[in-house]
C-alpha positions as CSV (number, residue, x, y, z in Angstrom):
1,M,89.8,56.5,37.8
2,T,91.8,58.6,40.3
3,S,91.3,57.4,43.9
4,P,89.5,59.8,46.2
5,S,92.6,59.8,48.4
6,S,95.1,61.0,45.7
7,P,96.9,64.0,46.4
8,S,95.2,65.7,43.5
9,A,91.7,64.9,44.3
10,H,89.5,67.9,44.2
11,P,92.3,70.7,43.5
12,Q,90.1,73.1,42.0
13,P,87.5,73.6,44.4
14,A,89.9,73.9,47.2
15,R,91.9,76.5,45.3
16,S,88.8,78.2,44.6
17,L,87.5,78.6,48.1
18,E,91.3,79.7,49.2
19,A,91.2,82.4,46.1
20,I,87.6,83.5,47.5
21,A,88.9,83.8,50.9
22,R,91.9,85.7,49.8
23,T,89.6,88.0,47.6
24,R,87.1,88.6,50.5
25,I,90.0,89.5,52.8
26,V,91.6,91.8,50.3
27,A,88.3,93.4,49.3
28,A,87.5,94.0,53.0
29,I,91.0,95.7,53.6
30,V,90.5,97.8,50.0
31,A,87.0,98.5,51.2
32,V,88.1,99.5,54.7
33,V,90.9,101.8,53.2
34,A,88.6,103.1,50.4
35,L,85.9,103.9,53.1
36,G,88.4,105.6,55.2
37,F,90.1,107.5,52.4
38,F,86.8,108.7,50.8
39,G,85.4,109.5,54.1
40,L,88.7,111.2,55.1
41,T,88.4,113.0,51.8
42,F,84.8,114.2,52.2
43,A,85.3,115.2,55.9
44,N,88.4,117.3,55.0
45,Y,86.5,118.9,52.5
46,W,83.9,120.0,54.7
47,V,86.2,121.1,57.3
48,T,88.6,122.8,54.9
49,K,87.7,126.2,56.2
50,G,88.8,125.2,59.7
51,W,91.8,123.5,58.6
52,V,92.9,126.4,56.5
53,R,92.3,129.2,59.4
54,E,94.2,126.8,61.8
55,T,97.2,126.6,59.1
56,I,97.4,130.1,58.5
57,V,96.8,131.1,62.2
58,K,99.2,128.6,63.9
59,S,101.7,127.8,61.3
60,D,102.1,129.9,57.9
61,L,102.1,133.0,59.9
62,P,104.1,132.3,62.8
63,L,106.7,130.6,60.6
64,T,107.2,133.8,58.5
65,S,107.2,135.8,61.8
66,D,109.9,133.4,63.6
67,T,111.9,133.4,60.5
68,L,111.9,137.0,59.8
69,Y,112.6,137.5,63.7
70,S,115.6,135.3,63.5
71,E,117.2,136.7,60.5
72,I,116.9,140.3,62.0
73,Q,118.6,139.0,65.2
74,Q,121.1,137.3,63.0
75,D,121.7,140.7,61.2
76,L,121.8,142.4,64.8
77,L,124.4,139.9,66.1
78,K,127.5,141.3,64.4
79,P,126.9,145.1,65.2
80,I,126.1,144.2,69.1
81,F,129.3,142.4,68.9
82,V,131.4,144.9,67.3
83,S,129.8,147.6,69.8
84,S,130.8,145.3,72.8
85,L,134.4,145.2,71.6
86,M,134.5,148.9,71.2
87,A,133.0,149.6,74.8
88,H,135.6,147.3,76.3
89,D,138.5,148.5,74.0
90,T,141.4,149.8,76.4
91,F,142.4,152.2,73.7
92,L,139.1,154.0,73.7
93,R,138.7,153.9,77.6
94,D,142.5,155.1,78.0
95,W,141.8,157.8,75.4
96,V,138.8,159.1,77.4
97,L,140.6,159.0,80.5
98,A,143.6,160.7,79.1
99,G,141.3,163.8,78.5
100,E,140.4,163.5,74.9
101,T,142.9,166.2,74.0
102,D,143.3,165.2,70.4
103,E,140.3,164.1,68.6
104,R,142.4,162.7,65.8
105,P,143.0,159.0,67.1
106,M,139.4,158.6,68.0
107,I,138.2,159.6,64.5
108,R,140.7,157.6,62.9
109,Y,139.5,154.5,65.4
110,L,135.9,154.9,64.4
111,R,136.8,155.1,60.8
112,E,138.9,151.8,61.0
113,I,135.9,150.1,62.9
114,Q,133.3,151.3,60.3
115,G,135.5,149.9,57.5
116,K,136.8,146.7,58.9
117,Y,133.0,145.5,60.2
118,D,131.2,147.2,57.1
119,A,129.1,149.1,59.6
120,F,127.0,152.0,58.3
121,T,128.3,154.3,60.8
122,A,130.5,154.2,64.0
123,F,130.4,156.7,66.8
124,F,131.5,157.7,70.4
125,V,129.8,160.0,72.7
126,S,131.9,161.5,75.8
127,A,130.0,161.8,79.0
128,R,132.6,164.2,80.2
129,T,132.5,166.7,77.5
130,G,129.3,165.7,75.6
131,V,131.3,165.7,72.3
132,Y,129.8,163.4,69.6
133,Y,132.8,161.7,67.5
134,Q,132.0,160.1,64.2
135,S,134.0,158.4,61.6
136,K,133.8,161.6,59.6
137,G,134.8,163.8,62.3
138,V,133.3,165.8,65.2
139,L,129.5,166.0,64.8
140,K,128.1,168.1,67.6
141,K,127.7,168.4,71.4
142,V,124.9,166.3,73.0
143,S,122.4,168.3,75.2
144,P,119.8,167.1,77.6
145,D,117.5,170.0,76.0
146,E,117.9,168.6,72.5
147,P,115.0,165.8,71.8
148,R,117.4,164.1,69.3
149,D,120.0,163.7,72.0
150,V,117.7,161.9,74.5
151,W,119.0,158.5,73.7
152,F,122.4,159.6,75.1
153,Y,120.9,160.1,78.6
154,R,118.5,157.3,78.3
155,V,121.8,155.1,78.0
156,Q,123.6,156.7,80.7
157,A,120.7,156.1,83.0
158,M,120.1,152.4,81.9
159,H,121.2,149.2,83.6
160,G,121.7,146.9,81.0
161,P,125.2,147.1,79.1
162,Y,123.6,148.2,75.8
163,E,120.2,148.9,73.8
164,T,119.1,149.0,70.4
165,N,116.9,151.9,68.9
166,V,116.0,153.2,65.7
167,D,116.7,157.0,64.7
168,P,117.7,159.1,61.8
169,D,121.3,159.3,61.5
170,M,122.3,163.2,61.4
171,A,125.8,162.3,60.0
172,N,124.5,160.5,57.1
173,Q,121.5,162.8,55.7
174,D,119.1,161.6,58.3
175,T,119.1,157.9,57.0
176,M,116.9,155.8,59.2
177,T,119.5,153.7,61.1
178,I,119.5,150.8,63.8
179,F,121.8,151.9,66.4
180,I,123.5,149.6,68.8
181,N,124.2,152.2,71.8
182,F,126.7,150.4,74.3
183,R,127.7,151.7,77.8
184,V,131.5,152.5,78.2
185,L,132.6,152.2,81.6
186,D,136.0,153.1,83.1
187,Y,138.3,150.5,85.0
188,E,136.1,151.4,88.2
189,G,132.8,150.7,86.3
190,R,131.9,154.4,86.0
191,F,130.1,155.7,83.1
192,I,132.3,157.7,80.5
193,G,130.3,157.6,77.4
194,A,128.4,155.4,75.0
195,T,129.7,154.0,71.8
196,G,128.5,151.7,69.1
197,V,127.7,151.2,65.3
198,G,124.8,151.4,62.9
199,L,122.9,149.3,60.6
200,Q,120.8,150.9,57.8
201,A,117.1,150.2,58.4
202,T,116.7,149.4,54.6
203,T,118.4,146.3,55.4
204,V,115.2,145.0,57.5
205,K,113.2,146.4,54.7
206,Q,114.7,144.4,52.2
207,L,113.8,141.3,54.3
208,V,110.5,142.4,54.4
209,E,109.9,143.0,50.8
210,H,111.5,139.6,50.2
211,Y,109.1,137.9,52.4
212,Q,106.3,139.6,50.9
213,S,107.0,138.5,47.5
214,E,107.8,135.0,48.7
215,Y,104.8,134.1,50.6
216,Q,102.4,136.8,49.5
217,R,101.7,138.2,53.0
218,T,101.7,141.7,54.1
219,I,104.4,142.5,56.6
220,T,104.6,145.8,58.5
221,F,106.2,147.0,61.7
222,V,104.7,149.4,64.1
223,D,105.8,151.3,67.5
224,R,104.3,150.8,70.7
225,K,101.6,153.7,69.8
226,G,100.7,151.7,66.6
227,L,102.2,153.8,64.1
228,L,103.6,152.5,61.1
229,K,107.5,152.6,61.2
230,L,108.4,150.1,58.3
231,Y,106.6,148.3,55.4
232,G,107.0,146.9,51.9
233,R,106.9,148.9,48.6
234,D,103.6,148.1,47.7
235,Y,101.9,149.0,51.1
236,D,99.2,151.8,51.2
237,A,100.6,153.8,54.1
238,A,98.3,156.7,53.8
239,E,97.0,156.1,57.2
240,P,100.0,155.5,59.4
241,D,98.1,154.7,62.6
242,I,96.6,151.3,62.9
243,H,94.0,152.8,65.2
244,K,92.4,154.4,62.1
245,R,93.1,151.5,59.7
246,P,89.8,149.7,58.5
247,G,89.7,146.4,60.2
248,L,92.6,146.7,62.0
249,D,91.3,149.8,64.2
250,K,89.2,146.8,66.2
251,I,92.2,144.9,67.2
252,A,94.7,147.5,67.5
253,D,94.5,147.7,71.4
254,A,94.6,144.0,71.6
255,I,97.5,143.8,69.6
256,L,99.7,146.2,71.4
257,A,98.6,144.8,74.9
258,K,100.7,141.7,74.7
259,D,103.9,140.5,73.1
260,Q,102.5,137.9,70.9
261,G,99.6,136.8,69.5
262,S,97.1,135.9,66.6
263,F,94.0,137.9,65.5
264,E,91.6,138.2,62.8
265,Y,89.3,141.0,61.1
266,R,86.8,141.7,58.4
267,K,87.4,144.3,55.7
268,G,85.5,144.3,52.5
269,G,83.9,141.1,52.9
270,S,87.1,139.2,53.4
271,T,88.7,137.7,56.4
272,Y,92.2,138.6,57.2
273,F,94.3,136.8,59.9
274,V,97.2,138.8,61.6
275,N,100.0,137.6,63.7
276,S,101.8,139.8,65.8
277,R,105.3,139.6,67.7
278,Y,107.1,142.2,69.8
279,I,110.8,142.7,69.0
280,P,112.6,144.0,72.1
281,D,115.8,144.8,69.8
282,L,113.7,147.4,67.9
283,D,111.1,148.2,70.3
284,W,108.5,147.5,67.4
285,Y,105.8,145.1,66.7
286,L,105.9,142.8,63.9
287,L,102.7,142.1,61.9
288,V,102.2,139.5,59.4
289,E,98.9,139.7,57.4
290,Q,97.3,137.5,55.1
291,N,93.7,137.4,53.2
292,A,92.4,134.0,54.1
293,D,89.5,133.9,51.1
294,A,92.0,133.1,48.4
295,K,93.7,130.6,50.0
296,L,90.4,129.0,51.0
297,A,89.2,128.8,47.6
298,S,92.3,127.5,46.1
299,A,92.6,124.8,49.1
300,Q,89.1,123.6,48.5
301,R,89.6,123.1,44.5
302,A,92.8,121.6,45.1
303,L,91.7,119.2,48.0
304,V,89.9,116.3,45.9
305,N,92.4,116.3,43.0
306,N,95.8,116.5,44.6
307,L,95.3,115.0,47.9
308,V,98.1,112.7,47.7
309,V,100.5,114.7,46.1
310,G,99.6,117.4,48.3
311,A,100.4,115.2,51.3
312,A,103.6,113.9,50.0
313,V,104.9,117.3,49.2
314,T,104.0,118.8,52.5
315,L,105.6,115.8,54.3
316,L,108.7,116.4,52.3
317,V,108.6,120.3,52.7
318,T,108.1,119.9,56.3
319,F,110.9,117.5,56.7
320,L,113.4,119.8,54.7
321,C,112.2,122.9,56.6
322,A,112.6,121.2,60.1
323,L,116.1,120.0,58.7
324,L,117.0,123.6,57.5
325,V,115.7,125.3,60.7
326,R,117.4,123.1,62.9
327,R,120.9,123.5,61.1
328,S,120.2,127.1,60.8
329,Q,119.5,127.4,64.7
330,R,122.3,125.2,65.8
331,R,124.8,127.7,63.4
332,L,123.3,130.5,65.2
333,E,123.6,129.0,68.6
334,N,127.4,128.2,67.9
335,L,127.6,131.7,66.7
336,V,126.1,133.2,69.7
337,A,127.6,131.0,72.4
338,T,131.2,130.5,71.2
339,D,134.0,132.8,70.7
340,S,135.5,132.4,67.2
341,L,138.8,132.7,67.9
342,T,139.4,130.7,71.0
343,G,136.5,128.3,71.3
344,A,135.7,129.7,74.9
345,L,132.4,131.1,75.5
346,S,131.1,134.3,74.1
347,R,130.1,137.4,76.1
348,L,126.3,136.8,75.2
349,A,126.6,133.2,76.2
350,F,128.2,133.7,79.6
351,A,124.9,135.9,80.7
352,V,123.0,132.8,80.0
353,V,125.3,130.5,81.9
354,Y,125.5,133.1,84.9
355,A,121.7,133.0,84.9
356,Q,121.6,129.2,85.3
357,A,124.2,129.0,87.8
358,S,122.5,131.6,89.8
359,E,119.4,129.7,89.7
360,R,120.9,126.6,90.6
361,A,122.8,128.2,93.6
362,R,119.2,130.0,94.7
363,R,117.6,126.4,94.7
364,D,120.6,124.5,96.3
365,P,122.4,127.3,98.3
366,K,126.2,127.0,97.5
367,S,128.8,129.4,96.7
368,L,129.5,131.0,93.3
369,S,132.5,132.7,92.4
370,L,134.3,134.5,89.4
371,A,137.7,135.0,88.3
372,F,138.6,138.0,86.0
373,F,141.9,137.5,84.0
374,D,143.7,140.1,81.9
375,V,147.1,139.5,79.9
376,D,149.4,141.6,81.2
377,H,151.2,144.0,78.6
378,F,149.4,142.3,75.6
379,K,149.5,145.3,73.5
380,E,153.3,144.7,73.1
381,V,152.9,141.2,71.9
382,N,150.7,142.6,69.3
383,D,153.0,145.4,68.6
384,Q,156.3,143.4,68.5
385,H,154.9,140.1,66.7
386,G,151.7,141.2,65.3
387,H,148.2,140.3,65.4
388,A,148.3,136.8,63.9
389,V,150.9,135.8,66.7
390,G,148.7,137.8,69.3
391,D,145.7,135.6,68.2
392,A,147.8,132.5,68.8
393,V,148.9,133.6,72.0
394,L,145.1,133.9,73.3
395,V,144.2,130.4,71.8
396,A,147.1,129.2,73.7
397,I,146.2,130.9,76.8
398,T,142.7,129.6,76.7
399,E,144.0,125.9,76.2
400,R,146.0,126.4,79.6
401,L,143.3,128.0,81.6
402,R,140.9,125.5,80.5
403,S,143.1,122.5,81.5
404,A,143.9,123.9,84.8
405,V,140.4,124.3,85.9
406,R,137.4,121.6,86.3
407,A,135.6,120.7,83.4
408,G,132.4,122.4,84.6
409,D,133.9,125.6,85.2
410,G,132.7,128.2,82.6
411,L,135.5,129.9,80.7
412,C,134.5,133.0,78.8
413,R,136.5,135.4,76.7
414,W,135.1,138.8,78.0
415,G,136.8,140.8,75.1
416,G,140.4,141.3,73.7
417,E,142.8,139.9,76.0
418,E,140.1,139.4,79.1
419,F,138.8,136.2,80.1
420,L,136.4,135.2,82.9
421,L,136.1,132.0,84.8
422,L,132.7,131.2,86.6
423,F,133.1,128.5,89.6
424,E,130.2,126.9,91.0
425,D,130.0,125.3,94.6
426,C,133.2,127.4,95.3
427,D,134.0,130.0,97.9
428,L,136.4,132.8,97.6
429,E,139.3,131.3,99.1
430,T,138.9,128.2,97.0
431,A,138.3,130.2,93.8
432,W,141.6,132.3,94.6
433,S,143.6,129.2,94.6
434,V,142.1,127.9,91.4
435,A,142.5,131.1,89.7
436,E,146.3,131.2,91.0
437,K,146.7,127.6,89.8
438,A,145.3,128.7,86.1
439,R,147.6,131.9,86.3
440,A,150.6,129.8,87.1
441,A,149.5,127.2,84.5
442,V,149.7,130.0,81.7
443,I,153.3,131.5,83.1
444,A,154.8,128.1,83.6
445,T,156.5,128.0,80.6
446,P,156.8,130.5,77.5
447,L,154.2,129.9,74.8
448,V,155.9,128.4,71.6
449,M,154.4,129.4,68.2
450,A,154.3,127.6,65.1
451,D,157.3,129.4,63.8
452,G,159.3,128.7,66.9
453,T,158.8,132.0,68.5
454,R,158.8,131.8,72.3
455,I,156.5,134.4,74.2
456,A,156.4,134.8,77.8
457,V,153.2,136.3,79.3
458,T,151.8,136.8,82.6
459,L,148.4,137.2,83.8
460,S,146.7,139.4,86.5
461,A,143.5,138.5,87.8
462,G,140.8,139.6,90.4
463,V,138.5,137.0,92.1
464,A,135.0,137.8,93.7
465,Q,132.4,135.7,95.3
466,R,128.6,136.4,94.7
467,R,126.6,137.8,97.3
468,Q,123.0,136.8,97.8
469,N,120.8,137.8,94.8
470,E,123.8,139.5,93.2
471,D,123.4,140.1,89.5
472,G,126.4,139.2,86.9
473,D,127.2,142.8,86.1
474,S,127.7,143.8,90.0
475,L,129.9,140.5,90.3
476,I,131.8,141.1,87.2
477,A,132.5,144.8,88.5
478,R,133.8,143.6,91.7
479,A,136.1,141.1,90.0
480,D,137.1,143.7,87.7
481,A,137.8,146.1,90.5
482,A,140.1,143.5,92.4
483,L,142.0,142.9,88.8
484,Y,142.6,146.6,88.5
485,R,144.1,146.5,92.0
486,A,146.4,143.5,90.8
487,K,147.2,145.5,87.7
488,H,148.4,148.7,90.0
489,T,150.4,146.5,92.6
490,G,152.8,145.0,90.1
491,R,150.7,142.7,87.9
492,N,151.1,138.9,87.4
493,R,149.1,138.2,90.9
494,T,145.6,137.6,92.0
495,E,143.6,140.0,94.4
496,R,140.4,139.2,96.2
497,A,137.3,141.6,95.8
498,A,136.2,143.2,98.8
């Protein structure tokens, strides 16, 4: 007989008790999870309508709107950049200031711009003569009495550097075109004309049709009056005014009253959700609509059968979409913020940097100054050595300027061979000294290219200190005027602004 004190005494009852305890714990956990899962499943079933509504209104439609808006902006970046280069091109300005005696160089210039940058059209309108130059030749003379020329006089009077508007292109059979109209100023900041390029509106229409097909949503563009301007191939545009379209008529005023919003209306027994967004570049409203009934029914049928799979797929898709959007946004920010040749700030990014610096100077009053540099006789470098060497010279100049100033000083390539340096907490005299140091760093030794070519270049500069509440355009104009004096008093020097 086995002793009661033996280790093997009564093993079965002990193991049974442990097994029962483990089973009960597991069962309790399973019960809690099961009750929670099924409770959540049934709860989700009853709140599906509310959830679908939230998804459509706060996620699906805004995401479609944001993505389409981002792609439109990306499509407009290149034309804006090209128009900016044209407006600050010394050839264009010098040709106008020389009297426009021969139209052929201008027409050839516009034709080259159109071909090089794959633009739909390229143009220049002179403020002095009113002549409308186009890549195909002289188109017409603008007149304040001609309704189709209103845009030119609007550009002449506006304060910003450029505008985007949509008009028929007379030079291309009245094709609906998105124009980038850029103000052209002479070296003293006086308006001498308007230039720019055009992008076919069909490019945006193709985006609309792609997203309609991809996401089964209706996408339209309306102007400030609520009139249809752009829509997909299958859209019924018999009534172009949203104030008179069934359903939309009840929310039309609310849509046009603010820049962005979510709305809903009833039509034919169905519920429709609408996301609206104002696009300043086009002066249009982007409307994304979706019929909620079909999605509600499919969501309810799929909820019980595919909850787990749907949750996994949603998490995966959300992760991938977030990753893709983040990478796309970073690429877009880099494209906008950085000059592709030199790595300095771009012209568009400088406006943001200046606004931030101005705000800091407002909160904590400190001096803010600007230096405007221009490479002397840079055209001769391009003419003698070629544009590839000219580009290498600009890169080398950028590196020398950057090494001669503080890490926090904003270095921007303004266009062509022009550079800006923004100095925070820096008065006019200090900024002049730093600009002189930077200028001296560039001319200290000749630039040696990869092939051994030695090129000596000099810079001229103008320095200005920001006045209280002065905007960027005014500060740049004063620095530019000082640069103009430096150019006309011998070059290779730095002048202070008045």
